Steps between C-alpha positions, in 0.01 A plus 500: 500500500398795718724732298344385173151557636603846620642588157186375330290710735713808429474442127125452525460824694712693253318344209164586656614860543613513139177335384291750692682784327470351151150360542598139432447203725493123508865411457574137440724297726764504227489880480544526877793257489657707219449813711678335794785402268537865388487606867783263583701578187489871581632436850191624682486182708818592685325797662231282654719257692465513873269722699682832502368819346547551128649826376292548187679828432850352487675515161541120497128441558404756237737344244361154565142622481569682173655180364194301614270741318718484188502119504127479568411729210763363262547191288659314791163464672329368188789260439464368855123457457559304179770289666270416790213417263725266303619342825140448615401354163790255507393383847150431375623289209743298715 
């Protein structure tokens, strides 16, 4: 539970930074959940386990971050948003 909250917080911070740069705001809960999914799929979550320092200049970190950016700006993100919307809609109708 704590790990999930931490990942959500990290995703929210990164999304806020991205939003500030692009001038957009007001992400939906589904968009944040999709962002977290891209974060996890790229492997970024493995760098934030524990309390040790994070080497953001390491090749592994940079590869994962580049993959996160690719996923976030690619069709994978939109597909995840649509999947989560469909999942939410099916819960409402149940």
